[in-house]
C-alpha positions as CSV (number, residue, x, y, z in Angstrom):
1,M,144.8,0.5,36.8
2,R,144.4,2.7,39.8
3,F,145.4,6.7,39.7
4,T,146.8,8.2,42.2
5,P,144.6,11.7,43.0
6,I,146.9,14.1,41.4
7,A,147.5,11.7,38.1
8,S,142.9,11.7,38.3
9,L,143.1,15.8,38.3
10,L,145.6,15.8,35.4
11,L,143.7,13.5,33.2
12,A,141.1,15.7,33.9
13,A,142.9,18.8,33.5
14,A,144.2,16.9,30.2
15,F,140.3,16.2,29.0
16,A,139.4,20.0,29.6
17,E,142.0,21.0,27.7
18,A,141.4,18.8,24.9
19,A,137.4,19.3,24.8
20,P,135.9,21.9,22.8
21,A,133.5,25.3,24.6
22,V,130.3,23.9,22.9
23,A,127.3,26.7,22.4
24,L,123.9,26.6,21.0
25,K,123.0,29.4,18.3
26,P,119.0,29.9,17.4
27,V,118.6,30.5,13.9
28,D,116.0,30.8,11.8
29,G,114.5,27.3,11.9
30,A,117.0,25.7,12.9
31,V,119.4,25.9,15.2
32,E,123.3,25.2,15.5
33,V,125.9,23.4,17.1
34,Q,129.8,25.5,17.7
35,F,132.6,23.9,18.9
36,D,134.6,26.3,19.9
37,G,132.9,29.4,17.6
38,K,133.0,27.7,14.3
39,T,129.8,25.9,13.1
40,V,130.1,21.3,13.0
41,A,126.6,21.2,12.4
42,A,122.7,22.8,12.4
43,Y,119.4,20.8,13.5
44,L,116.8,22.2,10.3
45,T,113.5,22.6,12.9
46,A,111.1,24.4,10.2
47,N,107.7,23.3,9.1
48,D,106.2,26.5,6.7
49,V,103.5,25.4,4.8
50,S,103.4,29.5,3.4
51,T,103.7,28.1,-0.2
52,P,104.8,24.5,-2.0
53,T,108.1,25.4,-2.1
54,R,108.2,26.4,1.5
55,A,106.0,22.8,2.3
56,N,108.2,20.8,0.3
57,E,111.7,22.2,1.7
58,T,110.6,21.4,5.5
59,Y,108.6,18.5,5.9
60,K,111.0,17.0,7.9
61,P,113.7,17.7,10.3
62,Y,116.8,16.7,9.8
63,L,120.8,17.3,10.9
64,R,123.1,19.2,9.1
65,V,126.8,18.8,8.9
66,V,129.3,21.9,8.3
67,D,133.4,21.4,8.1
68,P,134.3,23.7,10.2
69,T,137.3,24.8,8.8
70,N,135.0,26.6,5.9
71,G,131.8,26.6,7.2
72,Q,130.2,24.5,4.4
73,A,127.2,22.2,4.5
74,I,129.0,18.7,4.0
75,T,125.7,16.8,3.9
76,K,122.8,17.6,1.1
77,G,119.7,19.5,1.6
78,P,116.2,20.4,0.1
79,G,116.1,19.7,-3.7
80,G,118.3,18.3,-6.6
81,T,117.8,14.3,-6.9
82,Y,115.6,12.5,-4.4
83,T,115.5,16.0,-2.5
84,H,114.2,14.1,1.0
85,H,117.8,12.7,1.0
86,R,118.4,15.6,3.8
87,G,121.4,15.5,6.2
88,I,121.1,13.0,9.1
89,F,117.2,11.9,8.2
90,F,115.4,8.9,9.8
91,G,111.9,7.5,7.8
92,W,109.6,4.6,6.9
93,M,108.4,4.7,3.3
94,R,105.7,2.0,3.7
95,V,104.0,2.6,7.6
96,G,101.3,0.0,7.5
97,L,98.5,1.2,9.1
98,E,95.0,-0.9,8.4
99,Q,94.8,-0.8,5.0
100,Q,96.6,2.0,4.0
101,R,100.9,1.9,3.5
102,L,101.9,5.9,4.3
103,D,105.0,7.0,2.9
104,L,106.7,8.2,5.8
105,W,110.5,8.7,4.0
106,S,109.9,10.3,0.9
107,M,107.1,12.5,2.9
108,G,104.6,11.7,0.0
109,S,102.0,10.7,2.2
110,G,102.8,13.4,5.4
111,R,104.6,15.5,7.4
112,Q,107.1,15.5,10.4
113,V,106.2,18.5,12.6
114,H,108.9,19.1,15.1
115,T,106.7,20.7,17.7
116,G,109.0,21.5,20.2
117,F,112.2,20.8,22.1
118,K,112.6,18.9,25.6
119,E,116.1,20.0,26.0
120,Q,118.9,22.1,24.9
121,S,122.0,22.2,26.6
122,A,125.5,22.5,26.0
123,K,128.3,21.7,28.7
124,D,131.2,19.6,28.9
125,G,132.2,19.3,25.7
126,S,128.8,18.3,24.2
127,A,125.3,19.2,22.9
128,K,122.0,17.9,23.6
129,L,119.3,18.7,21.9
130,V,116.3,16.2,22.5
131,S,113.6,17.1,20.0
132,L,109.9,16.0,19.8
133,I,108.6,15.3,16.8
134,N,104.9,13.9,15.0
135,W,104.6,12.2,11.8
136,N,101.1,12.8,10.8
137,D,99.2,12.1,7.9
138,K,97.9,14.2,5.0
139,K,94.6,14.9,6.9
140,G,96.8,15.4,10.1
141,Q,96.3,13.0,12.1
142,L,98.7,11.9,14.5
143,I,100.1,8.6,13.1
144,I,103.8,8.1,15.3
145,S,105.3,10.6,17.9
146,E,108.7,10.4,18.5
147,E,111.9,11.9,21.0
148,R,115.0,12.3,18.9
149,T,117.6,12.8,20.8
150,M,121.2,13.7,19.4
151,V,124.1,14.3,21.2
152,L,126.9,16.2,19.4
153,S,130.6,16.2,20.8
154,Q,133.9,15.6,19.3
155,P,136.2,12.7,19.0
156,E,139.7,12.8,18.5
157,A,141.2,14.0,14.7
158,P,140.6,13.7,12.5
159,G,137.5,12.9,13.3
160,F,135.7,16.3,14.4
161,L,132.0,15.2,14.6
162,R,130.0,12.5,17.0
163,V,126.4,12.1,16.4
164,D,124.7,10.2,19.4
165,F,121.3,9.8,17.1
166,L,118.9,8.5,20.0
167,T,115.3,7.9,19.1
168,T,111.9,6.4,20.1
169,V,109.3,6.2,18.1
170,K,105.5,4.9,19.6
171,A,103.1,4.0,17.2
172,E,99.8,6.4,18.2
173,A,97.1,5.5,15.4
174,G,96.8,1.9,15.8
175,D,99.1,-1.2,15.4
176,L,101.9,-0.3,13.0
177,Q,104.2,-2.0,10.7
178,L,107.1,0.2,10.3
179,E,108.6,-1.6,6.8
180,A,110.3,-0.2,3.5
181,D,113.8,-1.5,2.1
182,P,117.3,-0.6,2.7
183,E,116.9,1.9,0.3
184,H,114.3,3.8,1.1
185,G,114.0,2.9,5.7
186,G,116.1,3.2,8.6
187,V,118.4,6.4,9.6
188,H,120.8,7.5,6.8
189,Y,123.5,10.1,6.0
190,R,123.4,11.8,2.8
191,A,127.0,13.8,1.4
192,P,125.7,16.7,-0.6
193,Q,124.2,16.7,-4.5
194,E,127.2,18.0,-5.8
195,V,129.7,15.0,-4.5
196,D,131.9,13.4,-6.8
197,A,130.2,9.7,-7.7
198,S,133.5,8.4,-9.0
199,K,135.3,8.2,-6.0
200,T,133.0,7.2,-3.4
201,E,133.8,4.0,-1.4
202,Y,132.5,1.9,1.5
203,F,134.1,-0.2,4.2
204,F,132.7,-3.0,5.7
205,P,134.0,-5.1,8.8
206,V,134.0,-8.3,6.8
207,A,135.8,-10.1,4.9
208,K,133.3,-11.0,1.8
209,P,130.5,-8.1,1.8
210,L,127.4,-9.0,0.4
211,P,126.2,-5.3,1.0
212,H,122.8,-6.6,-0.9
213,K,122.6,-9.6,1.7
214,D,124.0,-9.0,4.8
215,V,122.5,-8.3,7.8
216,D,123.3,-7.1,11.5
217,Y,126.6,-5.7,10.0
218,P,128.5,-3.5,13.3
219,W,128.8,-0.8,11.7
220,V,129.6,1.0,8.2
221,G,131.6,3.7,7.0
222,M,132.1,6.1,3.7
223,N,134.7,7.9,2.2
224,Y,133.1,10.7,-0.4
225,T,134.9,13.7,-2.0
226,L,133.5,17.1,-2.9
227,G,135.5,19.2,-4.7
228,E,139.1,19.5,-3.2
229,K,138.3,17.8,0.0
230,S,137.1,14.1,0.9
231,Y,135.3,13.4,4.2
232,G,134.7,10.2,6.3
233,V,131.7,9.3,7.7
234,V,131.0,5.7,10.4
235,E,127.9,4.8,11.1
236,I,128.0,2.3,14.7
237,D,124.7,0.0,14.8
238,H,123.4,-1.5,18.7
239,P,123.2,-4.0,20.0
240,A,119.8,-3.4,21.2
241,N,118.5,-2.5,17.7
242,P,116.3,-4.5,16.0
243,R,118.5,-7.7,14.4
244,G,117.9,-8.5,11.2
245,T,119.2,-5.2,10.2
246,K,120.2,-4.4,6.5
247,W,122.3,-1.7,5.4
248,S,122.5,0.9,2.7
249,A,125.8,1.0,1.5
250,Y,126.4,0.8,-2.4
251,R,124.9,4.2,-4.0
252,D,127.6,6.7,-5.4
253,Y,126.1,9.0,-4.7
254,A,127.0,8.7,-0.8
255,R,124.0,7.9,0.7
256,F,124.3,5.2,3.0
257,G,122.4,4.1,6.7
258,A,120.6,0.8,8.1
259,Y,117.0,-0.5,7.9
260,P,115.7,-1.6,10.9
261,H,112.3,-2.7,10.5
262,A,109.4,-3.6,13.4
263,T,105.5,-4.0,14.3
264,L,104.1,-2.6,17.2
265,K,100.8,-2.5,18.7
266,K,99.1,0.6,19.8
267,G,100.8,2.8,22.2
268,E,103.7,0.5,22.0
269,T,107.3,2.2,21.6
270,L,110.3,1.6,19.6
271,S,114.2,2.6,20.4
272,L,116.5,3.3,17.9
273,K,120.0,3.7,18.5
274,Y,123.5,4.9,16.0
275,R,126.0,6.8,16.9
276,F,128.0,8.6,13.4
277,L,131.4,9.8,13.2
278,V,132.6,12.3,11.0
279,S,135.8,13.1,9.7
280,Q,138.1,15.4,7.5
281,G,139.7,13.3,5.2
282,A,139.3,9.4,5.3
283,V,137.6,7.1,7.7
284,V,138.7,6.7,10.8
285,S,141.1,3.9,12.0
286,T,139.6,0.6,12.9
287,D,141.2,1.2,16.3
288,V,139.3,4.1,16.3
289,I,136.1,2.9,15.1
290,Q,136.7,-0.3,17.8
291,S,136.9,2.6,20.7
292,E,133.7,4.4,19.9
293,Q,131.9,1.2,19.7
294,A,133.1,-0.2,22.7
295,T,132.3,2.9,24.7
296,F,128.7,3.5,22.8
297,T,127.3,-0.3,23.2
298,G,129.2,-0.9,26.4
299,A,131.0,-4.5,24.8
300,K,133.8,-5.3,23.6
301,P,133.7,-5.9,19.7
302,E,135.2,-9.2,18.1
303,A,138.2,-8.2,15.8
304,V,137.6,-7.7,12.3
305,T,138.9,-8.1,9.4
306,V,137.6,-4.3,6.8
307,T,136.9,-4.7,3.1
308,K,136.8,-1.6,1.0
309,L,134.3,-1.6,-2.0
310,K,134.0,1.1,-4.6
311,A,130.9,2.1,-4.8
312,E,128.1,1.0,-7.7
313,V,127.6,3.2,-10.4
314,T,123.4,4.4,-9.5
315,A,120.8,4.4,-12.8
316,P,119.6,8.1,-13.0
317,P,115.8,8.2,-11.6
318,K,113.2,7.0,-14.4
319,A,111.4,10.7,-15.7
320,K,107.9,11.0,-13.8
321,K,104.7,10.7,-16.7
């Protein structure tokens, strides 16, 4: 379809009117992202080992998502059950290095340290943060270096936040096996501790999903409820990511995500790409998901049958001896 110059100008003007004014606001230990003066997210960057409590609270960077209508965080932070589940976060529980198995998911073997920003920008309706992160073991040895790019923008309603999570990790200390399982590895989203577990639902782009067995879903969606409000989240995979990816998408406490795994020789890199769509109320429509998927991947999605499954009841964590 061709547009006349006047039509093109009108389309550009309409986009300019629709796109929010985007700003970055530095705060203590974080950078907030604001659309039209309202905070929609914050990237937590602090690394404070002054006390055991602060060391636990700041052992990895993550993206907090905020409801712009009331300013409340709609993702989990430190504390509660599974303190390491925080916002949009990333890691692997079993990073193999020689004879070691390093937990760089719940951070039992080290820390992910934000060392600085390569880029911070807010223009043309989107914010871009490029974070440089060192994944260190307990002795401070650099195991993995990471360049994490997050591009935040506003999708169509009822969506209010689009997050493109793009990252490249590099094996620094030696040959690495980046391994875990779907519950303890990859790029995940976690709702707050206060979520109503009885109302959590998951959406799959297949007719008969087997979430514990299936691989390579093009996307997965989740609905969760906080008090009187509900939210939808969709995570879209990219075909350039490793194949054979499993998804953890069944926990009633509303944590889900994709688990890619890989083996890297020293000096080799792995790049991953995911898109998140966060909405008020329900998950955005299948048409919107597929439109976003086409834009994100550059390929026309196949027609899908969407199936909704109620979350599985999660057993309480075992008490530590």
